[in-house]
BALOVEX-42279 format. One record per residue: residue in one letter; x, z, y of N, C-alpha, C in turn. Coordinates in steps of 0.05 Angstrom, whole numbers, padded with zeros to 5 digits, always signed. Layout:
<nodes>
aXZYXZYXZY ...
</nodes>
This chain:
<nodes>
m+01170-00188-00399+01145-00191-00382+01142-00164-00368 p+01139-00166-00341+01137-00141-00325+01109-00128-00330 p+01108-00102-00328+01083-00087-00332+01064-00093-00310 p+01038-00094-00315+01018-00099-00294+01021-00078-00272 a+01017-00086-00246+01018-00068-00225+00995-00049-00225 r+01000-00024-00219+00979-00004-00218+00961-00007-00193 e+00936-00002-00196+00918-00004-00173+00923+00018-00154 g+00923+00012-00128+00927+00032-00108+00901+00050-00105 i+00904+00070-00089+00880+00088-00085+00858+00072-00071 w+00865+00056-00052+00845+00041-00036+00831+00020-00054 q+00846+00007-00072+00834-00013-00089+00814+00001-00108 r+00822+00025-00120+00805+00039-00137+00779+00048-00122 f+00782+00057-00097+00760+00065-00081+00739+00043-00077 v+00750+00020-00069+00732-00004-00063+00720-00013-00089 k+00733-00013-00111+00722-00021-00137+00701-00003-00145 r+00704+00023-00140+00683+00043-00149+00658+00043-00132 f+00662+00040-00106+00640+00041-00087+00633+00013-00075 y+00639-00007-00090+00635-00034-00078+00605-00039-00070 v+00586-00033-00089+00559-00037-00082+00549-00020-00059 p+00555+00007-00058+00547+00022-00035+00558+00013-00010 l+00583+00003-00009+00596-00006+00015+00582-00032+00025 m+00574-00049+00006+00560-00073+00014+00532-00067+00025 l+00519-00047+00015+00493-00039+00024+00493-00022+00050 a+00516-00010+00055+00519+00009+00078+00508-00002+00104 p+00514-00026+00114+00504-00035+00139+00473-00035+00141 v+00460-00046+00119+00430-00046+00119+00420-00017+00118 v+00432+00000+00101+00423+00027+00098+00424+00043+00125 v+00448+00038+00139+00451+00053+00164+00431+00044+00186 i+00425+00018+00188+00406+00007+00207+00379+00018+00199 f+00371+00017+00173+00344+00026+00164+00342+00054+00170 a+00362+00070+00163+00360+00099+00167+00358+00107+00196 s+00373+00091+00213+00372+00098+00242+00345+00092+00253 l+00333+00069+00246+00307+00061+00256+00284+00078+00246 f+00285+00082+00219+00263+00097+00207+00265+00127+00211 l+00288+00138+00202+00292+00167+00204+00294+00177+00233 g+00306+00159+00250+00307+00167+00279+00280+00170+00291 a+00263+00149+00285+00236+00150+00296+00219+00173+00284 l+00224+00179+00260+00210+00203+00246+00218+00228+00258 i+00245+00232+00264+00255+00257+00276+00243+00260+00304 v+00243+00238+00319+00232+00240+00347+00202+00247+00345 a+00187+00236+00326+00158+00243+00322+00155+00272+00314 l+00173+00281+00298+00172+00309+00289+00178+00328+00313 l+00197+00322+00330+00203+00340+00352+00180+00340+00371 q+00170+00316+00377+00146+00315+00395+00122+00329+00385 s+00117+00329+00358+00095+00342+00347+00098+00372+00350 f+00122+00382+00351+00128+00410+00355+00131+00418+00384 g+00124+00399+00402+00124+00406+00430+00147+00399+00446 y+00167+00384+00435+00191+00376+00451+00188+00348+00459 a+00180+00343+00484+00176+00316+00495+00182+00315+00525 p+00210+00316+00531+00217+00315+00560+00207+00289+00574 l+00203+00268+00556+00195+00244+00570+00168+00247+00583 y+00151+00265+00572+00124+00271+00583+00123+00297+00599 n+00147+00307+00606+00149+00333+00619+00136+00355+00604 v+00140+00356+00577+00131+00377+00561+00154+00387+00544 n+00156+00413+00545+00178+00427+00529+00167+00454+00521 e+00152+00454+00498+00141+00478+00487+00154+00484+00461 f+00175+00472+00454+00187+00475+00428+00197+00503+00423 p+00193+00515+00399+00174+00504+00378+00146+00515+00380 t+00127+00499+00376+00098+00507+00379+00083+00490+00356 l+00063+00504+00344+00045+00492+00326+00018+00485+00338 r+00017+00485+00365-00008+00482+00379-00020+00455+00372 n-00004+00433+00371-00016+00407+00366-00028+00405+00337 y-00015+00419+00318-00025+00419+00290-00050+00436+00289 r-00051+00458+00303-00075+00475+00302-00100+00460+00315 e-00095+00449+00338-00116+00433+00350-00125+00409+00333 l-00106+00396+00319-00113+00375+00302-00130+00384+00279 i-00122+00405+00265-00136+00414+00242-00164+00425+00249 s-00166+00438+00273-00192+00449+00281-00209+00429+00295 q-00199+00404+00299-00216+00383+00311-00239+00374+00293 p-00263+00373+00306-00286+00366+00289-00282+00337+00277 g-00287+00334+00252-00283+00309+00239-00256+00303+00226 f-00236+00322+00230-00211+00317+00220-00210+00312+00189 w-00222+00330+00175-00222+00328+00146-00238+00303+00137 q-00258+00295+00152-00273+00271+00146-00254+00248+00149 s-00237+00247+00169-00218+00227+00174-00199+00225+00150 v-00189+00249+00141-00172+00249+00118-00185+00237+00094 g-00210+00245+00089-00225+00234+00066-00229+00204+00069 l-00235+00194+00092-00239+00167+00097-00213+00150+00092 t-00192+00161+00101-00166+00148+00097-00159+00146+00067 f-00163+00167+00051-00161+00167+00023-00179+00146+00010 y-00203+00145+00019-00223+00126+00008-00214+00097+00011 y-00206+00090+00036-00196+00062+00041-00170+00057+00028 a-00154+00077+00019-00129+00072+00007-00131+00071-00024 i-00147+00089-00036-00149+00092-00065-00166+00070-00078 v-00190+00066-00066-00209+00048-00080-00197+00019-00083 p-00187+00007-00062-00176-00020-00066-00151-00020-00083 t-00135+00001-00082-00111+00002-00099-00118+00003-00129 v-00139+00019-00136-00147+00020-00164-00161-00006-00173 l-00179-00015-00157-00193-00040-00165-00174-00063-00165 g-00157-00066-00146-00137-00088-00145-00117-00087-00168 t-00109-00063-00176-00090-00061-00199-00103-00068-00224 a-00127-00059-00228-00142-00067-00254-00146-00098-00255 f-00155-00110-00233-00159-00139-00234-00134-00153-00235 s-00112-00144-00224-00086-00157-00224-00075-00157-00253 a-00077-00134-00267-00068-00132-00294-00083-00153-00313 y-00108-00155-00308-00124-00174-00324-00116-00202-00317 l-00113-00207-00292-00104-00235-00283-00076-00241-00294 a-00058-00222-00294-00031-00227-00305-00032-00234-00334 l-00050-00221-00349-00052-00226-00378-00065-00254-00382 v-00083-00262-00364-00095-00288-00368-00074-00310-00361 l-00057-00305-00342-00037-00325-00334-00016-00330-00356 r-00014-00312-00375+00004-00316-00397-00006-00338-00416 r-00032-00342-00417-00044-00362-00434-00041-00390-00423 r-00045-00409-00440-00044-00438-00431-00072-00446-00426 f-00078-00457-00403-00104-00467-00397-00101-00490-00378 r-00120-00506-00376-00120-00530-00359-00119-00522-00330 g-00102-00533-00313-00099-00526-00285-00081-00502-00280 k-00068-00492-00300-00051-00467-00297-00030-00471-00277 a-00016-00495-00277+00006-00499-00258-00005-00498-00228 l-00029-00510-00224-00040-00508-00197-00048-00481-00189 f-00060-00467-00209-00069-00438-00203-00046-00421-00197 n-00023-00425-00209+00001-00409-00205+00010-00410-00175 y+00004-00433-00162+00010-00436-00134-00012-00425-00116 v-00038-00430-00124-00060-00423-00107-00062-00393-00104 y-00059-00378-00125-00065-00349-00124-00043-00335-00108 k-00022-00347-00102+00000-00335-00087-00003-00340-00056 l-00021-00358-00050-00024-00367-00021-00029-00343-00002 p-00046-00323-00009-00049-00301+00010-00023-00286+00016 l-00003-00287-00001+00022-00273+00004+00035-00284+00028 m+00031-00310+00036+00044-00322+00058+00027-00320+00083 i+00003-00309+00083-00015-00307+00105-00016-00279+00117 p-00014-00275+00143-00015-00249+00154-00042-00235+00150 y-00040-00208+00151-00065-00192+00147-00086-00201+00169 l-00076-00205+00193-00096-00210+00216-00111-00236+00211 v-00099-00255+00197-00113-00279+00191-00135-00274+00170 g-00129-00256+00151-00148-00247+00133-00172-00232+00147 v-00165-00216+00166-00185-00203+00182-00204-00223+00195 a-00191-00244+00208-00207-00265+00222-00226-00279+00202 l-00215-00286+00178-00231-00300+00157-00254-00282+00149 t-00250-00257+00146-00270-00238+00137-00292-00238+00158 i-00285-00236+00183-00306-00235+00204-00321-00261+00204 v-00308-00285+00202-00322-00309+00202-00341-00313+00178 l-00333-00303+00155-00350-00306+00131-00371-00285+00129 f-00364-00259+00134-00381-00237+00125-00396-00223+00148 a-00391-00231+00172-00405-00217+00195-00435-00226+00192 n-00453-00209+00205-00482-00214+00203-00488-00242+00215 g-00472-00252+00234-00477-00279+00243-00456-00299+00232 g-00443-00292+00211-00422-00308+00197-00433-00331+00181 i-00415-00345+00170-00421-00369+00153-00439-00361+00130 i-00434-00342+00116-00450-00334+00091-00478-00327+00100 a-00481-00310+00121-00507-00301+00130-00523-00325+00139 r-00511-00344+00155-00525-00367+00164-00533-00385+00141 s-00515-00388+00121-00522-00405+00098-00546-00394+00082 l-00546-00367+00077-00568-00355+00064-00595-00358+00080 h-00592-00355+00107-00616-00359+00123-00627-00388+00123 l-00607-00407+00121-00614-00435+00121-00630-00443+00096 v-00621-00431+00073-00635-00437+00047-00660-00419+00042 g-00666-00402+00061-00690-00385+00059-00688-00361+00043 l-00662-00352+00036-00661-00328+00020-00663-00302+00037 i-00657-00303+00063-00663-00281+00081-00678-00293+00105 e-00695-00277+00118-00711-00285+00140-00694-00287+00165 s-00673-00270+00168-00657-00271+00192-00628-00262+00185 t-00611-00271+00200-00583-00263+00195-00578-00232+00197 r-00597-00220+00210-00596-00190+00213-00602-00177+00186 d-00615-00190+00167-00621-00181+00142-00598-00181+00122 f-00576-00196+00131-00553-00196+00113-00541-00169+00111 p-00532-00160+00088-00521-00133+00085-00498-00129+00105 r-00497-00104+00116-00476-00097+00135-00451-00092+00121 i-00431-00110+00121-00406-00107+00107-00383-00098+00126 l-00387-00106+00151-00365-00100+00171-00375-00079+00190 l-00356-00065+00202-00362-00044+00223-00379-00022+00212 s-00374-00014+00188-00388+00009+00177-00368+00027+00161 h-00378+00051+00157-00360+00070+00143-00357+00063+00113 g-00374+00046+00103-00371+00037+00075-00345+00022+00072 g-00336+00009+00093-00309-00003+00091-00305-00027+00073 w-00328-00041+00067-00327-00064+00050-00310-00087+00059 g-00312-00091+00086-00295-00112+00097-00266-00106+00096 i-00260-00079+00102-00231-00070+00101-00220-00074+00073 m-00235-00066+00053-00225-00067+00026-00224-00096+00017 l-00241-00114+00026-00240-00142+00020-00213-00154+00028 v-00205-00146+00053-00180-00157+00063-00156-00146+00048 y-00158-00120+00041-00136-00108+00024-00134-00122-00003 l-00157-00126-00015-00157-00139-00042-00149-00167-00040 w-00156-00182-00021-00149-00210-00018-00119-00212-00015 k-00106-00194-00003-00077-00195+00001-00061-00183-00021 q-00072-00161-00033-00056-00145-00051-00059-00152-00080 i-00080-00165-00087-00083-00174-00116-00061-00195-00123 p-00057-00214-00105-00034-00233-00113-00006-00219-00115 f-00003-00198-00097+00023-00184-00098+00025-00169-00123 t+00006-00154-00131+00007-00137-00156+00009-00156-00180 t-00008-00178-00180-00007-00197-00202+00020-00209-00206 l+00034-00215-00185+00060-00228-00187+00080-00208-00199 i+00078-00183-00192+00097-00163-00204+00091-00159-00233 v+00066-00155-00240+00059-00150-00269+00065-00174-00286 y+00058-00198-00275+00063-00222-00289+00094-00226-00295 s+00110-00220-00275+00138-00222-00278+00149-00204-00299 v+00137-00180-00300+00146-00160-00322+00137-00172-00350 l+00113-00183-00351+00103-00193-00376+00120-00216-00386 m+00129-00234-00368+00146-00256-00375+00173-00247-00385 g+00183-00224-00373+00208-00215-00382+00208-00200-00410 l+00183-00192-00418+00180-00178-00442+00177-00198-00467 g+00160-00217-00463+00154-00235-00485+00132-00224-00502 p+00120-00241-00519+00096-00232-00535+00104-00220-00562 e+00129-00216-00568+00136-00208-00596+00123-00181-00605 s+00123-00161-00587+00113-00135-00592+00083-00136-00599 e+00069-00151-00583+00040-00153-00585+00034-00169-00611 e+00049-00189-00616+00043-00205-00642+00048-00188-00665 a+00069-00170-00663+00075-00152-00687+00052-00132-00691 a+00041-00122-00669+00019-00102-00671-00006-00115-00684 l-00011-00140-00673-00036-00155-00685-00032-00161-00714 t-00008-00168-00721-00001-00174-00750-00005-00149-00767 l+00001-00125-00756-00001-00100-00771-00031-00089-00771 g-00049-00105-00760-00078-00097-00761-00089-00084-00737 a-00074-00082-00716-00085-00071-00691-00105-00089-00678 s-00126-00077-00665-00144-00095-00651-00132-00102-00623 r-00145-00122-00611-00134-00130-00585-00135-00107-00563 w-00156-00090-00565-00156-00067-00546-00134-00047-00553 q-00130-00042-00579-00109-00023-00587-00082-00034-00580 t-00079-00060-00583-00053-00073-00576-00047-00071-00546 f-00069-00075-00530-00065-00072-00500-00058-00044-00493 w-00073-00024-00504-00072+00004-00496-00045+00016-00506 h-00036+00009-00529-00013+00022-00541+00013+00006-00539 v+00012-00020-00533+00035-00037-00532+00039-00050-00505 t+00019-00065-00496+00021-00080-00471+00022-00061-00447 l+00003-00044-00445+00002-00025-00421+00027-00009-00418 p+00037+00004-00437+00062+00019-00432+00086+00000-00423 q+00087-00024-00433+00107-00041-00426+00106-00050-00396 i+00081-00055-00387+00079-00064-00360+00076-00041-00340 m+00075-00016-00350+00071+00007-00332+00090+00009-00309 p+00118+00004-00314+00137+00005-00291+00128-00014-00269 g+00119-00038-00275+00111-00057-00255+00087-00047-00240 i+00067-00036-00255+00042-00025-00243+00049-00002-00225 v+00067+00016-00233+00075+00038-00216+00087+00029-00191 s+00107+00010-00193+00120+00002-00168+00100-00013-00150 a+00083-00029-00160+00064-00043-00142+00043-00024-00130 t+00033-00004-00145+00014+00013-00134+00026+00032-00113 i+00051+00040-00116+00064+00055-00095+00065+00040-00069 i+00073+00016-00070+00075-00001-00045+00047-00005-00032 v+00028-00012-00051+00001-00019-00040-00012+00006-00028 f-00012+00028-00043-00024+00053-00033-00012+00063-00007 a+00015+00061-00006+00028+00071+00019+00020+00053+00042 f+00018+00027+00039+00009+00009+00061-00019+00016+00069 n-00038+00018+00048-00066+00023+00054-00069+00049+00069 f-00054+00070+00060-00058+00096+00073-00049+00096+00102 g-00029+00080+00109-00019+00080+00136-00026+00056+00152 s-00045+00039+00141-00053+00015+00155-00069+00022+00180 f-00065+00007+00201-00079+00012+00227-00097-00012+00234 e-00086-00036+00234-00100-00058+00247-00125-00064+00232 v-00125-00064+00206-00150-00073+00190-00172-00052+00195 p-00168-00026+00190-00190-00008+00195-00198-00007+00226 f-00180-00012+00244-00186-00011+00272-00205-00034+00280 i-00201-00058+00268-00217-00080+00275-00243-00083+00260 l-00241-00077+00233-00264-00079+00215-00279-00055+00210 g-00269-00031+00218-00282-00006+00211-00303+00001+00231 a-00316+00023+00225-00339+00033+00243-00328+00041+00270 k-00343+00037+00290-00334+00044+00317-00344+00071+00326 i-00353+00087+00308-00361+00115+00315-00346+00133+00294 s-00341+00158+00303-00326+00178+00286-00341+00182+00260 p-00326+00187+00238-00297+00190+00237-00282+00165+00234 f-00257+00166+00242-00240+00143+00241-00218+00151+00219 t-00202+00131+00211-00179+00137+00193-00158+00151+00209 l-00140+00164+00196-00118+00177+00210-00100+00160+00227 p-00092+00136+00217-00078+00118+00235-00092+00110+00260 v-00118+00105+00256-00134+00098+00280-00137+00121+00300 e-00139+00146+00289-00141+00170+00305-00114+00174+00320 a-00093+00168+00307-00066+00169+00320-00065+00149+00342 w-00074+00125+00339-00073+00105+00361-00092+00113+00384 r-00114+00126+00379-00133+00133+00400-00120+00156+00416 a-00106+00174+00403-00093+00196+00418-00069+00183+00434 f-00054+00166+00422-00031+00154+00435-00039+00137+00460 d-00061+00124+00458-00071+00106+00478-00086+00120+00501 d-00088+00146+00498-00103+00162+00519-00089+00162+00546 a-00104+00162+00568-00092+00163+00593-00075+00188+00598 d-00082+00211+00585-00067+00236+00587-00044+00234+00567 y-00018+00231+00578+00005+00226+00561+00011+00250+00542 t+00002+00274+00550+00007+00298+00533-00008+00295+00507 r-00028+00279+00505-00043+00276+00479-00026+00260+00460 r-00006+00247+00470+00011+00232+00451+00027+00251+00432 l+00029+00276+00439+00042+00296+00421+00022+00300+00398 r-00004+00299+00403-00023+00302+00380-00021+00278+00364 a-00018+00256+00373-00013+00230+00359+00010+00233+00339 m+00032+00245+00351+00056+00249+00334+00050+00269+00311 a+00033+00289+00317+00025+00308+00296+00009+00293+00274 i-00008+00274+00282-00022+00258+00261-00003+00242+00245 v+00016+00230+00258+00036+00213+00244+00051+00230+00223 m+00058+00254+00231+00072+00272+00212+00053+00281+00189 v+00029+00284+00194+00009+00292+00174+00007+00268+00154 i+00005+00244+00164+00004+00220+00148+00028+00218+00130 s+00052+00221+00142+00078+00220+00128+00079+00241+00106 l+00070+00265+00112+00071+00288+00093+00052+00283+00070 i+00027+00276+00076+00008+00271+00054+00017+00248+00036 s+00024+00226+00049+00032+00203+00031+00057+00209+00014 s+00077+00224+00026+00101+00232+00012+00095+00249-00012 v+00079+00270-00008+00072+00287-00028+00056+00274-00051 l+00039+00256-00044+00024+00241-00064+00042+00222-00080 l+00059+00208-00067+00076+00190-00081+00096+00204-00099 i+00107+00227-00090+00125+00242-00106+00111+00254-00131 s+00086+00263-00127+00069+00273-00148+00063+00250-00168 y+00057+00228-00157+00051+00205-00175+00076+00197-00193 l+00099+00196-00180+00123+00190-00194+00129+00212-00215 s+00124+00236-00208+00127+00259-00226+00110+00256-00251 v+00086+00250-00247+00067+00245-00269+00076+00221-00287 y+00085+00200-00274+00094+00178-00288+00119+00183-00306 r+00137+00198-00294+00162+00207-00309+00153+00225-00333 f+00135+00243-00328+00125+00260-00351+00113+00242-00372 y+00097+00221-00365+00086+00203-00384+00108+00188-00400 e+00129+00179-00387+00151+00165-00400+00167+00184-00417 r+00170+00210-00410+00183+00229-00428+00168+00234-00451 r+00140+00236-00449+00124+00240-00473+00127+00216-00492 r+00133+00193-00481+00136+00170-00499+00165+00167-00507 g+00182+00183-00498+00211+00183-00507+00227+00163-00493 r+00218+00153-00469+00233+00131-00457+00251+00141-00433 v+00250+00167-00427+00266+00179-00406+00282+00201-00418 
</nodes>
């Protein structure tokens, strides 16, 4: 019987790097579109914009003007507010909903389909529904006036077009709770109930079981979901632009749009500076968040 033929260099190379080679076309396109646009924005923020007949590279003038602009730090705080609050509230509710979905109850099969419906609906449709329902002349205000609970639709609490951002966060929660629930529920289904049943058998309360057994097991899913949700909320433009207050301060993405849409094209360089600030802040926050999570996992001996 002849000995098996030895693999050539090319065959060994393909076998070793098969997955990276298969992913290479998508990675190259993504890197070109994303990193290319980010590099162009970075150069323009430092004053290199031949398209607008501006070439002051390198200069920090756009950043200095941005930071010294009245209301800049209020815009930063408002952006954090609209990003963090719905992320935290949505994650807590989604974890509870995922735990509920593990149980058997009447109508569960139907509910499994219904709660996912917002995932298939664009954000702008949610914005339109929020306006129709929660505007001062909307369906809810008119219904309350009809039954005599308020004297006029003007007495309905101002949910939209205010710095409180309740309408903005309603849209975020409506869309993101199903997303986070689906991720956490998938993690729970992959784990099974054995660990929790063992903890309950050994005398742990339901709260102790959740805190020391369930939560650590679903934490990877929660971390993944919150990273995606927070990053979207922090950089979202259309929802705060339509449902947010029409007076300053605005969120950073809205400020970037206002600068980019100015008739003076040189102000677009300030818009690029805002884009870079958004990218820097979100990147630092997400890296810090992952570092804290890895420290948590190391303390538990899982990394």
